[in-house]
C-alpha positions as CSV (number, residue, x, y, z in Angstrom):
1,X,151.1,111.4,354.2
2,X,148.5,108.6,354.3
3,X,149.1,105.2,355.8
4,X,148.9,103.7,352.3
5,X,151.5,106.0,351.0
6,X,153.8,105.2,353.9
7,X,153.4,101.5,353.2
8,X,154.2,102.1,349.5
9,X,157.4,103.9,350.6
10,X,158.4,101.0,352.9
11,X,158.3,97.8,351.1
12,X,159.0,94.6,352.9
13,X,162.4,92.9,352.7
14,X,160.8,90.0,350.8
15,X,159.5,92.3,348.1
16,X,162.8,94.1,347.7
17,X,164.8,90.9,347.5
18,X,162.3,89.3,345.1
19,X,162.5,92.4,342.9
20,X,166.2,92.4,343.0
21,X,166.5,88.8,341.8
22,X,165.8,90.0,338.3
23,X,169.3,91.6,338.3
24,X,170.8,88.1,338.7
25,X,169.0,86.8,335.6
26,X,169.8,89.9,333.5
27,X,173.5,89.9,334.3
28,X,173.8,86.2,334.0
29,X,172.3,86.1,330.5
30,X,174.2,89.3,329.4
31,X,177.5,87.9,330.7
32,X,176.9,84.6,328.8
33,X,176.6,86.8,325.7
34,X,179.5,89.2,326.5
35,X,182.0,86.5,327.7
36,X,181.5,83.9,324.9
37,X,180.3,85.7,321.8
38,X,183.5,87.3,320.3
39,X,185.9,84.3,320.9
40,X,183.2,81.8,319.9
41,X,182.5,83.3,316.5
42,X,186.0,84.4,315.7
43,X,188.1,81.6,317.0
44,X,185.8,78.6,317.2
45,X,183.4,79.2,314.2
46,X,185.8,81.2,312.0
47,X,183.6,84.2,311.2
48,X,185.9,87.2,310.3
49,X,185.7,90.0,312.8
50,X,184.7,92.5,310.0
51,X,181.4,90.5,309.5
52,X,180.8,90.6,313.2
53,X,181.4,94.4,313.2
54,X,178.9,94.8,310.3
55,X,176.3,92.7,312.2
56,X,176.8,94.7,315.4
57,X,176.4,97.9,313.5
58,X,173.1,96.7,311.9
59,X,172.0,95.4,315.3
60,X,172.7,98.9,316.8
61,X,170.6,100.6,314.1
62,X,167.8,98.1,314.7
63,X,168.2,98.8,318.4
64,X,167.6,102.5,317.9
65,X,164.0,101.7,316.8
66,X,163.7,98.7,319.2
67,X,164.6,100.8,322.3
68,X,162.5,103.7,321.0
69,X,159.5,101.4,320.8
70,X,160.2,99.6,324.1
71,X,160.5,102.8,326.0
72,X,157.5,104.6,324.6
73,X,155.2,101.5,324.5
74,X,156.0,100.5,328.1
75,X,155.3,104.0,329.3
76,X,151.7,103.7,328.0
77,X,148.5,102.3,329.3
78,X,147.3,99.1,327.6
79,X,144.3,96.9,328.0
80,X,146.4,94.7,330.3
81,X,147.2,97.7,332.7
82,X,144.0,97.7,334.7
83,X,144.5,94.1,335.8
84,X,148.3,93.4,335.6
85,X,150.0,96.8,335.7
86,X,151.9,99.1,333.4
87,X,155.3,97.3,333.4
88,X,154.6,93.8,334.8
89,X,153.1,92.3,331.6
90,X,156.1,93.5,329.5
91,X,158.6,92.0,332.0
92,X,156.9,88.6,331.8
93,X,156.4,88.3,328.0
94,X,160.0,89.3,327.3
95,X,162.0,87.8,330.2
96,X,160.8,84.2,329.9
97,X,161.2,83.8,326.1
98,X,164.7,85.3,326.2
99,X,165.9,82.2,328.1
100,X,164.9,80.1,325.1
101,X,166.2,82.5,322.5
102,X,169.8,82.9,323.7
103,X,171.0,79.3,323.0
104,X,170.4,79.8,319.3
105,X,173.3,82.2,319.2
106,X,175.6,79.4,320.1
107,X,174.1,76.8,317.9
108,X,175.0,78.0,314.3
109,X,175.1,75.6,311.4
110,X,178.4,74.3,310.0
111,X,180.3,77.1,308.2
112,X,181.5,74.5,305.6
113,X,177.9,73.9,304.6
114,X,176.3,77.4,304.8
115,X,179.4,79.5,304.2
116,X,180.5,82.8,305.8
117,X,177.4,84.6,304.7
118,X,175.2,81.9,306.2
119,X,176.9,82.2,309.6
120,X,176.8,86.0,309.4
121,X,173.0,85.9,308.8
122,X,172.5,83.4,311.7
123,X,174.6,85.6,314.0
124,X,172.7,88.7,313.0
125,X,169.1,87.3,313.2
126,X,169.7,85.4,316.5
127,X,171.3,88.6,317.9
128,X,168.3,90.8,316.8
129,X,165.8,88.4,318.4
130,X,167.7,88.3,321.7
131,X,168.1,92.1,321.7
132,X,164.4,92.7,321.0
133,X,163.4,90.7,324.0
134,X,166.2,92.1,326.1
135,X,165.2,95.7,325.4
136,X,161.6,95.3,326.5
137,X,162.7,93.3,329.6
138,X,165.4,95.7,330.9
139,X,163.7,98.9,329.9
140,X,160.5,97.8,331.8
141,X,162.4,96.5,334.8
142,X,164.6,99.6,335.3
143,X,161.6,101.9,334.7
144,X,159.6,99.9,337.3
145,X,162.4,100.4,339.8
146,X,162.3,104.2,339.8
147,X,158.5,104.3,339.7
148,X,157.9,101.7,342.4
149,X,160.6,102.7,344.9
150,X,160.4,106.4,345.5
151,X,162.5,107.1,348.6
152,X,166.3,107.2,348.7
153,X,166.3,104.5,351.4
154,X,164.3,102.1,349.3
155,X,166.2,102.9,346.2
156,X,169.5,102.3,348.0
157,X,168.2,99.1,349.4
158,X,167.1,97.9,346.0
159,X,170.4,99.0,344.5
160,X,172.3,97.1,347.2
161,X,170.4,93.9,346.8
162,X,170.5,94.3,343.0
163,X,174.3,94.8,343.2
164,X,174.5,91.6,345.3
165,X,172.5,89.5,342.9
166,X,174.1,91.1,339.8
167,X,177.5,90.3,341.3
168,X,176.4,86.7,341.9
169,X,175.0,86.5,338.4
170,X,178.3,87.8,337.0
171,X,180.1,85.5,339.4
172,X,178.4,82.4,338.3
173,X,179.0,83.2,334.7
174,X,182.6,84.1,335.3
175,X,183.3,81.2,337.7
176,X,181.4,78.3,336.2
177,X,180.9,79.1,332.5
178,X,184.6,78.7,331.6
179,X,184.5,75.2,333.1
180,X,182.2,74.2,330.4
181,X,184.3,75.7,327.6
182,X,186.8,73.6,325.9
183,X,188.9,75.5,323.3
184,X,188.4,73.9,320.0
185,X,185.0,72.4,320.9
186,X,182.2,74.7,319.8
187,X,179.4,72.5,321.3
188,X,180.8,73.1,324.8
189,X,179.7,76.7,324.6
190,X,176.1,75.7,323.9
191,X,176.0,73.2,326.8
192,X,177.0,75.9,329.3
193,X,174.5,78.4,327.8
194,X,171.5,76.0,328.1
195,X,172.3,75.2,331.7
196,X,172.6,78.9,332.7
197,X,169.4,79.8,330.8
198,X,167.6,77.3,333.0
199,X,169.1,78.9,336.1
200,X,168.1,82.3,334.8
201,X,164.5,81.1,334.2
202,X,164.2,79.9,337.8
203,X,165.3,83.3,339.1
204,X,162.9,85.1,336.8
205,X,160.0,83.1,338.2
206,X,161.2,83.8,341.8
207,X,161.2,87.5,341.0
208,X,157.5,87.7,340.0
209,X,156.2,88.8,343.5
210,X,158.7,91.7,343.5
211,X,158.0,93.0,340.0
212,X,154.2,92.9,340.4
213,X,152.6,96.3,340.7
214,X,150.4,97.3,343.6
215,X,146.8,98.3,343.1
216,X,147.8,101.9,344.1
217,X,150.5,102.0,341.4
218,X,148.1,100.7,338.8
219,X,145.4,103.2,339.7
220,X,147.9,106.1,339.8
221,X,149.3,105.2,336.4
222,X,145.8,105.1,334.9
223,X,144.6,108.3,336.5
224,X,147.8,110.1,335.6
225,X,147.5,109.0,332.0
226,X,143.9,110.1,331.8
227,X,144.9,113.6,332.9
228,X,147.6,114.0,330.1
229,X,147.4,114.2,326.4
230,X,148.5,111.0,324.7
231,X,151.0,111.7,322.0
232,X,152.2,109.3,319.2
233,X,155.0,107.3,320.7
234,X,157.6,108.4,318.2
235,X,156.8,112.0,318.9
236,X,156.7,111.3,322.6
237,X,160.1,109.6,322.5
238,X,161.9,112.4,320.7
239,X,160.3,115.0,322.8
240,X,161.6,113.2,325.9
241,X,165.1,113.0,324.4
242,X,165.0,116.7,323.5
243,X,164.1,117.6,327.1
244,X,166.7,115.2,328.4
245,X,169.6,116.8,326.3
246,X,168.7,120.2,327.7
247,X,169.8,118.9,331.1
248,X,173.5,118.7,332.1
249,X,172.7,115.9,334.4
250,X,171.1,113.8,331.6
251,X,174.2,114.4,329.4
252,X,176.5,113.5,332.3
253,X,174.7,110.3,333.1
254,X,174.7,109.3,329.4
255,X,178.5,110.0,329.1
256,X,179.3,107.8,332.1
257,X,176.9,105.1,330.8
258,X,178.7,104.9,327.5
259,X,182.1,104.7,329.2
260,X,180.8,101.9,331.5
261,X,179.3,100.1,328.5
262,X,182.7,100.0,326.8
263,X,184.3,98.7,330.0
264,X,181.7,95.9,330.3
265,X,181.7,95.0,326.6
266,X,185.5,94.8,326.4
267,X,186.8,93.6,329.8
268,X,184.6,90.4,330.2
269,X,185.0,88.9,326.7
270,X,188.7,89.9,326.5
271,X,189.5,87.7,329.5
272,X,189.1,84.5,327.5
273,X,191.4,85.9,324.8
274,X,193.8,87.0,327.6
275,X,193.8,83.5,329.2
276,X,194.3,81.6,326.0
277,X,196.8,83.8,324.2
278,X,198.6,85.9,326.9
279,X,198.7,83.5,329.8
280,X,198.7,80.4,327.5
281,X,196.3,78.5,329.7
282,X,193.0,76.7,329.3
283,X,189.6,78.4,329.6
284,X,189.0,77.0,333.1
285,X,191.7,79.2,334.5
286,X,189.3,82.1,333.9
287,X,187.3,80.6,336.7
288,X,190.2,80.9,339.2
289,X,190.7,84.5,338.1
290,X,187.0,85.2,338.8
291,X,187.2,84.0,342.4
292,X,189.0,87.0,343.9
293,X,187.1,89.3,341.5
294,X,183.7,88.0,342.8
295,X,184.7,88.0,346.5
296,X,186.0,91.5,346.3
297,X,182.7,92.6,344.8
298,X,180.5,90.8,347.4
299,X,182.2,91.2,350.7
300,X,182.3,95.0,350.9
301,X,178.6,95.4,349.9
302,X,177.4,95.9,353.5
303,X,180.1,98.6,354.0
304,X,179.2,100.3,350.8
305,X,175.5,100.3,351.8
306,X,176.4,102.0,355.1
307,X,178.8,104.5,353.5
308,X,176.2,105.4,350.9
309,X,173.5,106.1,353.6
310,X,176.0,108.0,355.7
311,X,177.8,110.2,353.1
312,X,175.3,110.2,350.3
313,X,175.1,108.3,347.0
314,X,176.4,111.2,344.9
315,X,179.8,111.4,346.7
316,X,180.3,107.6,346.7
317,X,179.3,107.3,343.1
318,X,181.9,109.9,342.0
319,X,184.6,108.1,344.1
320,X,183.8,104.8,342.5
321,X,183.9,106.0,338.9
322,X,187.2,107.8,339.4
323,X,189.0,104.8,341.0
324,X,187.6,102.0,338.8
325,X,189.7,102.7,335.7
326,X,192.9,102.5,337.7
327,X,192.2,98.9,338.6
328,X,192.7,97.8,335.0
329,X,196.3,99.3,334.7
330,X,198.1,96.2,335.9
331,X,196.6,94.1,333.1
332,X,198.9,96.0,330.7
333,X,201.9,94.4,332.3
334,X,200.7,91.2,334.1
335,X,202.4,88.1,332.7
336,X,201.7,85.4,335.4
337,X,198.6,84.0,337.0
338,X,199.4,85.2,340.6
339,X,199.7,88.8,339.4
340,X,196.4,88.6,337.6
341,X,194.7,87.1,340.6
342,X,195.8,90.0,342.8
343,X,194.7,92.5,340.2
344,X,191.3,90.8,340.1
345,X,190.7,91.9,343.7
346,X,190.9,95.6,342.8
347,X,188.9,95.2,339.6
348,X,186.0,93.5,341.5
349,X,185.6,96.2,344.2
350,X,184.6,99.3,342.3
351,X,181.7,98.0,340.2
352,X,179.9,97.0,343.4
353,X,180.5,100.5,344.9
354,X,179.1,102.0,341.7
355,X,176.2,99.6,341.7
356,X,175.1,100.5,345.3
357,X,175.3,104.2,344.8
358,X,174.1,104.2,341.1
359,X,170.5,103.2,341.8
360,X,169.7,106.5,343.5
361,X,171.7,108.4,340.8
362,X,169.5,106.8,338.1
363,X,166.4,107.7,340.1
364,X,167.5,111.3,340.4
365,X,168.0,112.0,336.7
366,X,164.7,110.2,335.9
367,X,162.9,112.3,338.6
368,X,164.3,115.4,337.0
369,X,163.1,114.4,333.6
370,X,159.6,113.5,334.9
371,X,159.2,117.0,336.4
372,X,160.6,118.7,333.3
373,X,158.1,116.8,331.0
374,X,155.2,116.8,333.3
375,X,154.7,113.0,333.2
376,X,156.6,109.9,334.3
377,X,159.4,109.1,331.8
378,X,160.9,106.0,333.5
379,X,160.5,103.8,330.5
380,X,161.4,106.4,327.9
381,X,164.6,107.6,329.7
382,X,165.8,104.1,330.4
383,X,165.2,103.3,326.7
384,X,167.3,106.3,325.7
385,X,170.1,105.2,328.0
386,X,170.0,101.6,326.7
387,X,169.9,102.9,323.1
388,X,172.7,105.4,323.4
389,X,175.0,103.0,325.4
390,X,174.7,100.4,322.6
391,X,177.5,102.5,321.0
392,X,179.7,100.7,323.6
393,X,179.1,97.4,321.7
394,X,180.1,99.0,318.4
395,X,183.3,100.3,320.1
396,X,183.9,96.8,321.4
397,X,183.8,95.1,318.0
398,X,185.5,98.0,316.3
399,X,188.4,97.7,318.9
400,X,188.6,94.0,318.3
401,X,188.6,94.5,314.5
402,X,191.3,97.2,314.6
403,X,193.6,95.3,317.1
404,X,193.2,91.9,315.5
405,X,193.0,92.7,311.8
406,X,194.6,96.1,311.3
407,X,197.2,97.0,313.9
408,X,198.5,93.6,314.8
409,X,199.0,90.2,313.2
410,X,196.6,88.3,315.5
411,X,195.8,84.8,314.1
412,X,192.7,83.2,315.7
413,X,193.8,79.8,314.3
414,X,197.3,79.9,315.8
415,X,198.0,78.4,319.3
416,X,200.6,81.2,320.0
417,X,200.7,84.8,319.0
418,X,203.4,87.3,318.1
419,X,204.6,89.9,320.6
420,X,202.7,92.7,318.9
421,X,199.5,90.6,318.9
422,X,199.9,90.0,322.6
423,X,200.4,93.7,323.3
424,X,197.2,94.3,321.3
425,X,195.3,92.0,323.5
426,X,196.6,93.8,326.6
427,X,195.5,97.1,325.2
428,X,192.1,95.6,324.3
429,X,191.4,94.4,327.9
430,X,192.9,97.5,329.8
431,X,193.9,100.7,327.9
432,X,190.7,101.1,325.8
433,X,188.3,100.6,328.7
434,X,190.4,102.9,330.9
435,X,190.2,105.7,328.4
436,X,186.5,105.2,327.9
437,X,185.8,105.1,331.6
438,X,187.7,108.2,332.4
439,X,186.2,110.2,329.6
440,X,182.7,109.3,330.8
441,X,183.6,109.9,334.5
442,X,185.1,113.3,333.8
443,X,182.0,114.5,331.8
444,X,179.7,113.2,334.6
445,X,181.6,114.9,337.4
446,X,181.8,118.2,335.4
447,X,178.1,118.3,334.5
448,X,176.2,116.6,337.4
449,X,174.6,119.2,339.7
450,X,171.9,117.3,341.5
451,X,172.7,117.7,345.2
452,X,171.1,115.9,348.1
453,X,168.9,118.9,348.7
454,X,167.8,119.1,345.1
455,X,167.1,115.4,345.1
456,X,164.8,115.8,348.1
457,X,163.0,118.8,346.5
458,X,162.4,116.7,343.3
459,X,160.7,114.0,345.3
460,X,158.5,116.5,347.0
461,X,157.6,118.0,343.6
462,X,156.7,114.6,342.3
463,X,154.3,114.1,345.3
464,X,152.7,117.4,344.6
465,X,152.2,116.4,340.9
466,X,150.8,113.0,342.1
467,X,153.3,111.1,339.8
């Protein structure tokens, strides 16, 4: 192995940290969306959940094409590649504008002036714009991670730092955002959103040194592309998907990703409903609940890093996905703040463990797909994951619709709720995510067959193919 190749495999701590800062901005902006959106439009604006469900379904259909385009386009050589790289230009032109697009979701016109249809269209269009930018940003970023960092050590380091910054991003959203929210005051949601978008923009700018591509990476991408036949991107995307679904590991990873998407989509936004209607407290209490959740996620990260390097990322990942659903069980019965605070400790631990071990897991299944197809599929595979896991958002709003409008008598305009409505909110925040997580975890464990030895062989094969 040449000295240049060794240097590429051993990036400096500054580059790894800078690269990982993007995770902070991504999670911060996504949590702003996840935490506020359902309660903002249903309770504060008065948009019926059925309209939100319709908008989310349309958004998911749009996302099918959006992620398809994002994955295939970002896997290609463009006129900017020779100077700026394959992924870096897409990261910049999507990440910075998204900080200006997100506030529009929380600045709808008066429903008394434009009516329900007007609010519905505002919700839908603003969501589509946000998602378009988010797809190109996240697909490009995660594709760059597996392409730039090739060794398990580097991937675990990036995953660990990313888990730290992702936890911090989620922490700031969970700790500070509720402090801006005043139930009954829609403009308070917009104020917090603007402040956090400015913070996200600062972190995006700080991440630029890390997400830049080296000269060797750029030359390798150009040379590899020249040696391969360029297919139309729709054909290329579906060919990659067909190859992926022939792999048990691909199916297992997708199954877990869907279950995890349901967990993220339901747990975070449901907490505001839980605080307001189950605990009968103000939004700021959610900040106190987030404190043990955040500390439990941050403090064990050095231990998780050590355990992952000692016992392997596959074993630690499986332990994490089996234990995480159990942490939500107490929310079915919790009725006072202290009990919820203790429960938050257990809920916070396992996403961090999964985050540290999951970076190498994602790299393994992308490496397998790249070998099977005979070209790097980082962007395309990440786009497929993002696209398919969007089903979690549909499940989120379908769950809210069924619980709020079909199975219970939940009244978004009432200060207190009936017993059946309160039990519905408990099911929404705990039971549905538990079932989704376990289904995904069991499929993953049943199908995943990439061992440490196979992972090492895949990396050697990629070196032989000069990918």
